[in-house]
LOGU-619747 format. One record per residue (C-alpha): residue in three letters; x, y, z. Coordinates in Angstrom, 3 decimals, decimal comma. Example, Ala and Ser with C-alpha at 12.3 -4.5 7.8 and 13.67 -1.06 7.14 Angstrom:
2
  code         X         Y         Z
   ala    12,300    -4,500     7,800
   ser    13,670    -1,060     7,140
END
This chain:
227
  code         X         Y         Z
   met   113,199   117,943    76,745
   phe   116,852   117,100    76,133
   val   119,374   115,381    78,328
   gly   122,601   117,393    78,377
   arg   125,691   115,475    77,257
   his   128,769   117,685    77,046
   asn   131,219   115,068    75,779
   ala   130,916   113,146    72,529
   ser   130,273   109,416    72,765
   ala   129,591   106,645    70,275
   val   126,010   105,455    69,771
   ala   125,296   102,068    68,206
   asp   123,167   101,798    65,057
   asn   119,393   101,571    65,641
   val   119,744   102,569    69,290
   ala   118,096   105,705    70,651
   gly   120,605   108,314    71,800
   asn   120,626   111,722    73,399
   ala   121,467   114,883    71,498
   arg   124,596   116,712    72,548
   met   124,482   120,271    73,884
   asn   126,956   122,645    75,411
   lys   126,743   124,137    78,896
   ala   124,754   127,092    77,546
   gly   122,004   124,711    76,439
   glu   122,833   125,106    72,738
   met   122,758   122,125    70,394
   val   126,210   121,003    69,265
   ser   126,180   120,158    65,567
   thr   128,951   118,893    63,307
   pro   129,461   120,610    59,937
   trp   128,161   118,279    57,261
   glu   131,462   118,061    55,339
   leu   133,294   117,132    58,548
   gln   130,726   114,432    59,310
   met   131,126   112,998    55,806
   met   134,905   112,857    56,334
   leu   134,432   111,006    59,642
   glu   132,267   108,485    57,779
   gly   135,025   108,004    55,194
   arg   133,048   109,606    52,355
   val   135,516   112,371    51,356
   phe   138,147   111,661    48,702
   val   141,118   113,512    47,215
   ala   142,881   112,620    43,962
   gly   145,462   114,224    41,712
   thr   149,093   114,337    40,693
   gly   151,736   114,047    43,404
   cys   154,615   116,396    44,147
   glu   157,146   114,335    42,158
   glu   154,912   113,270    39,289
   thr   155,443   114,483    35,747
   gly   152,888   117,043    34,646
   ile   150,148   116,206    32,153
   ala   150,284   117,698    28,659
   gly   147,578   120,113    27,559
   ile   145,664   120,061    24,274
   ala   146,369   122,026    21,108
   ala   142,851   123,414    20,693
   leu   139,594   123,362    22,610
   asp   137,785   120,087    21,927
   val   135,069   118,960    24,342
   gln   135,854   115,336    23,493
   thr   139,425   115,502    24,865
   pro   139,571   117,040    28,356
   val   142,895   117,091    30,166
   phe   141,347   116,285    33,572
   gly   137,914   115,067    34,584
   leu   135,943   113,931    37,636
   thr   133,170   111,578    36,542
   ala   130,436   109,778    38,455
   pro   129,722   106,081    37,841
   ala   126,489   104,913    36,218
   gly   124,727   104,712    39,588
   gly   125,092   103,908    43,245
   ile   126,546   107,194    44,511
   val   126,263   110,927    44,086
   ala   129,667   112,650    43,975
   ile   129,695   116,236    45,266
   pro   132,820   118,183    44,195
   leu   134,370   120,368    46,906
   trp   137,262   122,000    45,060
   phe   139,419   121,671    41,971
   lys   142,974   122,946    41,533
   val   145,285   122,982    38,515
   tyr   148,590   124,719    37,899
   tyr   151,390   124,834    35,349
   asp   154,035   122,185    35,934
   thr   156,232   123,308    33,025
   glu   155,668   126,295    30,776
   ala   156,668   126,178    27,137
   gly   156,382   128,581    24,204
   ala   154,898   132,054    23,886
   ala   151,575   131,287    22,237
   pro   148,473   132,429    24,161
   ala   146,823   129,614    26,076
   gly   143,614   129,143    28,035
   met   142,043   127,150    30,870
   his   138,385   126,128    31,035
   leu   136,525   124,283    33,820
   val   133,197   122,894    32,613
   tyr   130,257   121,008    34,136
   ile   128,515   118,516    31,830
   gln   125,268   117,108    33,171
   lys   124,819   114,217    30,738
   asp   126,790   110,984    30,516
   arg   129,500   111,444    27,876
   val   131,055   107,958    28,116
   ala   133,916   109,401    30,150
   phe   133,944   107,060    33,148
   ser   136,792   104,919    31,790
   ala   138,023   107,188    29,002
   gly   141,263   108,350    30,599
   thr   144,149   107,438    32,895
   leu   143,088   107,081    36,524
   leu   144,589   109,273    39,243
   pro   143,967   107,045    42,307
   ala   141,824   108,607    45,029
   ile   142,879   108,806    48,679
   asn   140,310   108,649    51,466
   ala   140,432   111,812    53,574
   leu   139,802   109,763    56,734
   gly   142,867   107,559    56,305
   gly   143,502   104,338    58,180
   asp   144,201   100,820    56,974
   asn   140,800   100,004    55,489
   pro   138,873   103,127    54,451
   arg   136,076   103,291    51,890
   thr   137,209   103,277    48,274
   ala   136,130   105,964    45,816
   gln   133,469   105,131    43,247
   ala   133,851   108,266    41,133
   lys   136,967   108,601    38,969
   phe   139,404   111,496    38,652
   gln   141,313   110,950    35,397
   his   143,697   112,697    33,050
   thr   144,089   112,693    29,275
   leu   140,514   111,670    28,511
   thr   139,737   110,909    24,880
   ala   136,843   110,079    22,579
   leu   134,078   111,486    24,760
   thr   130,674   111,848    23,151
   asp   130,376   115,296    21,594
   thr   128,620   117,840    23,793
   ala   126,162   120,487    22,626
   ala   126,314   124,009    24,023
   ala   123,036   123,400    25,863
   asp   124,521   120,437    27,762
   asn   127,455   122,169    29,478
   val   128,278   125,292    31,421
   met   131,609   127,041    31,985
   leu   132,316   127,296    35,708
   thr   135,473   129,393    35,430
   ser   138,250   130,117    32,936
   arg   141,565   131,833    32,238
   glu   141,822   133,396    28,819
   his   144,780   134,358    26,617
   ile   147,567   133,352    28,994
   leu   151,095   133,925    27,718
   asp   152,597   130,583    28,627
   asp   156,122   132,033    28,731
   leu   155,063   134,661    31,270
   ile   157,564   133,547    33,915
   ser   160,587   132,385    31,922
   thr   160,561   135,135    29,287
   glu   158,194   137,987    30,066
   gly   158,985   137,893    33,785
   ala   162,731   137,481    33,287
   thr   163,076   141,245    32,994
   gly   162,207   141,511    36,668
   asp   158,988   143,405    36,094
   ala   157,356   143,532    39,521
   gln   153,823   143,457    38,139
   ile   154,490   140,330    36,093
   glu   156,159   138,588    39,027
   thr   153,137   139,402    41,180
   leu   150,543   138,356    38,613
   ala   152,194   135,158    37,375
   pro   151,274   132,799    40,237
   ser   147,588   133,767    40,166
   ile   147,442   133,380    36,385
   tyr   149,201   130,035    36,256
   glu   147,071   128,506    38,984
   met   143,315   127,913    38,899
   val   141,598   127,063    42,191
   tyr   137,839   126,614    42,123
   thr   135,797   126,042    45,280
   phe   132,241   125,174    44,326
   pro   129,959   127,990    45,567
   val   126,842   126,109    44,456
   pro   126,584   122,363    45,172
   ile   126,798   120,207    42,058
   gly   125,851   116,546    42,333
   leu   127,577   114,268    39,834
   tyr   125,358   111,277    39,113
   ala   124,837   108,700    36,368
   gly   127,917   109,633    34,362
   ser   127,873   113,403    34,724
   gly   131,150   115,152    35,465
   ile   133,350   118,217    35,647
   tyr   136,082   118,574    33,036
   trp   139,114   120,822    32,660
   tyr   140,628   121,855    29,332
   gly   144,145   123,301    29,159
   ile   144,651   124,769    25,691
   asp   148,431   124,605    25,606
   ala   149,870   121,488    23,980
   thr   153,491   122,320    24,767
   ser   153,154   122,966    28,504
   arg   152,344   120,492    31,276
   phe   149,939   120,699    34,198
   asn   149,321   119,217    37,637
   ala   145,846   118,978    39,136
   ala   143,939   117,760    42,191
   ala   140,298   117,539    43,250
   ala   138,313   116,686    46,357
   trp   134,769   115,391    46,546
   ile   132,177   113,725    48,791
   glu   130,401   110,495    47,876
   val   126,983   109,704    49,340
   pro   124,709   106,726    48,584
   ala   122,162   107,711    45,941
   ser   119,549   105,412    47,468
   val   119,607   107,483    50,672
   tyr   120,197   111,038    49,462
   lys   118,768   111,269    45,947
   ala   115,108   112,311    45,768
END
């Protein structure tokens, strides 16, 4: 038996409470991501609208990602929600590429780059602070074998002068394609839990152009959620 309660109300910790249902007798549930936000466990980090873009790399090297979201040694599990990167400034005409990679093992990346401070999605004067780190220009990561990483998505052979040169002719197809090529948005279709130093890393193979990026993730206590 349930007691119907049509309006939400706060229940103190360790006190029995009634489930909420609507007038049709159906249980009212909150989507898990929304509940995590209301608990102050959702974070967003990245470059701001007036920040200078971050330079890419000359060649693919797993030890020097341009952006990375890395979990600390313990304490929390970070669950990425989405990742976005786009060209801030395009440069020459050489083909470039974008690669988003998940690396399960700790690659000494937690403090290997420049921090992009995280903002709590709940807001307020005293929200939780992020434990995972979203960084740019990471260097000197431990080398990664092919068996230790997986490519989540990529853009291959991008002409990084597509807008300023190739699109300057007014070609309608180029003007239509350019925004989708220069921007990579990845919403994680399969949950990935970053724990004990694991992370997701983005490589922009274009040393003369600059990029902006942002990511959102949930942090839950490992002692409660990890099996």
